[in-house]
C-alpha positions in Angstrom: 67.2 85.6 121.2 68.4 84.5 124.6 71.3 82.8 123.3 72.4 85.8 121.4 71.9 88.1 124.5 74.0 85.8 126.5 76.6 85.7 123.8 76.7 89.6 123.7 76.8 89.9 127.6 80.1 87.7 127.7 81.9 89.8 125.2 85.2 90.6 126.5 86.8 87.2 126.2 85.7 87.1 122.6 87.7 90.2 121.6 90.9 88.0 121.9 89.7 85.6 119.1 90.2 87.9 116.1 93.2 89.5 117.7 94.9 86.1 118.0 93.8 85.2 114.4 95.5 88.5 113.2 98.6 87.6 115.0 98.7 84.3 113.6 98.2 85.8 110.1 101.2 88.2 110.6 103.2 85.2 111.5 102.3 83.3 108.3 103.2 86.3 106.2 106.4 86.8 108.1 107.5 83.0 107.8 105.9 81.9 104.4 105.9 85.3 102.7 103.7 86.1 100.0 104.1 85.0 96.4 104.0 87.8 93.8 102.4 87.6 90.5 104.4 88.0 87.3 103.2 91.6 86.6 104.7 92.6 90.1 108.0 90.6 90.2 108.6 90.5 86.5 108.7 87.4 84.1 107.0 85.7 81.4 103.4 84.3 81.1 102.5 82.2 78.1 99.4 80.2 77.3 100.2 77.1 75.4 98.1 74.5 73.4 99.3 71.1 74.1 99.8 68.7 71.1 100.1 65.7 73.2 99.3 64.6 76.8 101.9 65.7 79.4 101.9 66.0 83.1 102.3 69.5 84.9 105.6 68.4 86.5 107.0 67.0 83.1 106.0 70.1 81.3 107.7 72.3 83.9 110.8 70.1 83.8 110.8 70.5 79.9 110.6 74.1 79.6 113.0 74.8 82.7 115.9 72.4 81.4 115.4 73.7 77.9 115.6 77.4 79.0 118.6 77.2 81.5 116.7 76.1 84.6 114.5 79.2 85.3 111.7 79.0 87.7 108.8 77.6 85.9 105.3 77.3 87.3 102.4 75.7 85.3 99.4 77.1 86.9 96.8 75.1 85.1 96.2 72.4 82.5 92.7 71.6 81.1 91.3 70.9 77.6 94.8 70.5 76.2 95.5 74.2 77.4 98.1 75.3 79.9 99.3 78.5 81.5 102.9 78.8 82.1 104.7 81.4 84.4 108.5 81.7 83.9 110.7 83.8 86.2 112.9 86.4 84.3 113.2 87.3 80.7 112.4 84.6 78.3 113.0 84.6 74.5 109.6 83.6 72.6 111.7 81.9 70.1 113.6 79.7 72.5 110.4 79.1 74.4 108.9 77.9 71.2 111.6 75.7 70.3 111.7 74.2 73.6 108.0 73.2 73.2 108.4 71.9 69.7 106.4 68.8 69.1 104.9 69.0 72.6 102.7 72.5 72.5 102.4 75.7 70.6 102.3 79.2 72.1 98.8 80.9 71.7 99.6 84.1 73.8 102.7 85.5 75.4 103.3 88.3 77.9 106.6 89.5 79.3 107.1 92.1 82.2 110.5 93.3 83.0 111.8 93.7 86.5 111.9 97.4 86.5 108.4 97.7 85.4 107.4 94.9 88.0 109.2 96.9 90.6 107.3 100.1 89.5 104.1 98.3 89.8 104.9 97.0 93.1 105.5 100.4 94.4 102.1 101.6 93.1 100.5 98.7 95.0 101.9 99.9 98.2 100.9 103.5 97.5 97.3 102.3 96.7 96.9 100.5 99.8 98.4 103.1 101.9 96.4 105.9 100.6 93.2 104.0 100.6 93.7 103.2 104.3 94.7 106.7 105.1 91.8 108.4 103.5 89.5 105.7 105.0 90.8 106.6 108.3 90.3 110.2 107.9 86.6 109.7 106.9 86.1 107.4 109.9 87.4 110.1 112.2 85.3 112.7 110.5 82.2 110.7 110.9 82.4 109.7 114.5 84.7 112.3 116.0 85.5 110.0 118.9 88.9 108.3 119.3 87.9 104.9 120.6 85.0 104.0 118.2 87.0 105.3 115.3 90.1 103.3 116.2 87.9 100.2 116.6 86.6 100.6 113.0 90.2 101.1 111.7 91.7 98.3 113.5 88.9 96.0 112.5 89.6 96.9 108.7 93.3 96.6 109.4 92.8 93.1 110.9 90.7 92.1 108.0 93.5 93.1 105.5 96.1 91.2 107.6 94.1 88.1 107.8 93.3 88.2 104.1 97.2 88.4 103.5 97.7 85.5 105.9 95.2 83.4 103.9 97.1 84.3 100.6 100.3 83.3 102.1 98.8 80.1 103.5 97.1 78.9 100.3 99.5 80.2 97.8 97.4 82.9 96.4 99.7 85.3 94.3 99.9 89.1 95.2 98.9 90.6 91.8 97.1 93.7 90.4 93.7 91.8 90.6 94.2 90.5 94.2 95.3 94.0 95.3 91.8 95.3 93.8 90.3 92.5 96.0 92.0 93.9 99.2 90.8 97.4 98.4 87.4 96.1 97.9 87.7 94.4 101.3 88.7 97.7 103.0 85.4 99.4 101.9 83.3 96.2 102.7 84.8 96.1 106.2 84.3 99.8 106.9 80.6 99.6 105.5 79.8 96.8 108.3 81.8 98.5 111.0 80.1 102.0 110.4 76.7 100.2 110.4 77.5 98.5 113.7 78.9 101.7 115.2 76.1 104.0 114.0 73.6 101.6 115.3 75.2 101.3 118.9 76.4 104.9 119.3 73.8 107.2 117.5 70.6 105.6 117.9 68.8 105.7 121.3 65.8 103.4 121.0 66.2 100.1 122.9 69.1 98.8 125.0 72.6 98.5 123.5 72.0 94.7 123.2 69.0 95.3 121.2 70.5 97.7 119.0 73.4 95.1 118.5 71.0 92.3 117.8 69.4 94.4 115.0 72.7 95.5 113.5 74.0 91.8 113.6 70.8 90.7 111.5 71.6 93.2 108.8 75.3 92.5 109.0 75.0 88.8 108.8 72.6 89.0 105.8 75.0 91.2 103.9 77.9 89.0 104.6 76.0 85.9 103.7 75.2 87.4 100.4 78.6 88.6 99.6 80.3 85.4 100.6 77.8 83.4 98.9 78.4 85.3 95.6 82.1 84.9 95.8 82.0 81.2 96.5 79.7 80.8 93.4 82.2 82.8 91.3 85.1 80.5 92.6 83.3 77.3 91.9 82.2 78.3 88.4 85.8 79.4 87.5 87.4 76.4 88.7 85.0 74.0 87.3 84.0 75.6 84.0 86.7 78.2 83.2 90.0 77.4 84.8 91.9 79.8 82.3 90.3 82.7 84.2 92.6 82.0 87.3 92.5 85.8 88.0 88.8 85.6 88.9 89.3 82.6 91.1 92.0 84.4 93.0 89.9 87.5 93.5 87.1 85.3 94.8 89.3 83.5 97.2 90.9 86.6 98.7 87.4 88.2 99.2 86.1 84.9 100.8 88.9 84.8 103.3 88.5 88.6 104.0 84.7 88.5 104.4 84.9 85.5 106.6 87.5 87.5 108.8 85.2 90.5 108.7 82.5 88.6 110.6 84.8 87.9 113.4 86.5 91.4 113.5 83.2 93.3 113.4 81.1 91.1 115.6 83.5 90.0 118.2 86.2 92.6 118.3 84.5 96.0 117.1 81.2 95.2 119.1 83.3 94.1 122.2 85.2 97.3 122.1 82.1 99.4 121.6 80.4 97.8 124.7 83.5 98.1 126.7 83.7 101.7 125.7 80.0 102.4 126.6 80.3 100.8 130.1 83.6 102.7 130.9 81.7 106.0 130.0 78.8 105.0 132.5 
């Protein structure tokens, strides 16, 4: 308890840690960009059954050279089954001919560029409206500018850090990963409201004691959430690699939940303590 109290008392320099990580994440997104999934940028996804062993690079080269050199990405090969993503429109007959003697197509999905652009627009709207209504709700609950902005900025930092992680680790932005980002907004606000309510609205004990109690609850929630996402990620990678979408969702949430620990208990808590000291 003494170490936690000492940690909480020296809070001001710690606010800079999540802020710096957020800035680094913004730089990663700006420099590396974020890869878009087929359903957002348009293209073709095919699941193929291999008839003979072939490496990932050789399969990509075979398909690309046969179809006029479009960008081809083989996302997984396991149990003689591979998932292939091809940029642009692809004739299924030509693809089947290119794979003749090597593999057969078991499923095929194509998304046109117009539909992909429309889906991307809907993604922007979903994130913007979710964040807008979350911000309005926070202001209604606390009716105080500084604590409300601390909650909102913590949630924004979580999203930015998650996007930076997606950029760094090559996790594509898809409808599924956008769903994970929306879930992350809800989780972030949940922990931040827990902290802010304990600090501002409860009067028993000192601010430090209330913060410690909130941390116990918050870390329990974070450990349970991260543990479940790690378990999901491992199960998908080891046992069902074809369900890559689930692995992407789990990875985004792991990054965002880890970021939420920093933004909530270093930045938001630090801002709240600073605010209370200034009021005194």
